[in-house]
C-alpha positions, 0 to 999 in steps of 0.5 A: 746179694743174699737174703739176710737171716731174720731173728725174732725176739719178744716178751709179754710186759705187764703194763698197758700199751701207752706205758710200754710205748713211753718206756721204749721210746723216751731216751730217759727210760732207754738209758735205764734198760738198754743193755744185754748184761749188768756190766754194760750201760747206755750213758747217752740216748737220742731219739727223734721218733718219726719217719726219717727221724734218727736215733742214737744209743751209746752203749758201753762196758761199765769198765770203759773197755769197749763201747759203740754207737747203735743208731739208725733211721726210722722208716715207719712209726705208728704210735703205740703200734709199730716202729720200723728202722734201718740201722746204720749198717743197713740192717732192718728192724721192726718192733711191734706193740700189741695190747692184750688188756693190761699186758703189752706184747712187744715183738722185735724182728731184726736182720742178723749181721754176719760177724757173730753167730745168729743164736748169740745175736738172738740171745743178746737182743732177747736179754735187752728186751727182757731188761726192758720188761723188768724195767717197765714193770718196775716203773709201772708198779712204782708209779701206780697208787698203792 
């Protein structure tokens, strides 16, 4: 069996780590940011955030032309620090959260699949993490007292 290509994406989010963690893990929030482009959305998100817990995000084109389930099983969860999981297709993902003052560094390392070019996958995952950053910062600002 050949070694899978590992791809890293990440961003700096201008919110404290406890907020970043909440926005990343709460299904109500996930539905708001989990898409690579504006013509996609996540109408359903389920999350049992614990080792051996499962998650399922239904991702669909807004015009209804295509959709798929993105899911897996958590292998390790460290509160506000690490989420590791194995996707339903057996690829592994590790997401780390690092506090740097009022900024949270979110880094995601995933095993690429073999159907699409690695760079295309990197761009798609980076677009999703960029949406997360935008959403988290807007949520945090709107919740902060003026």
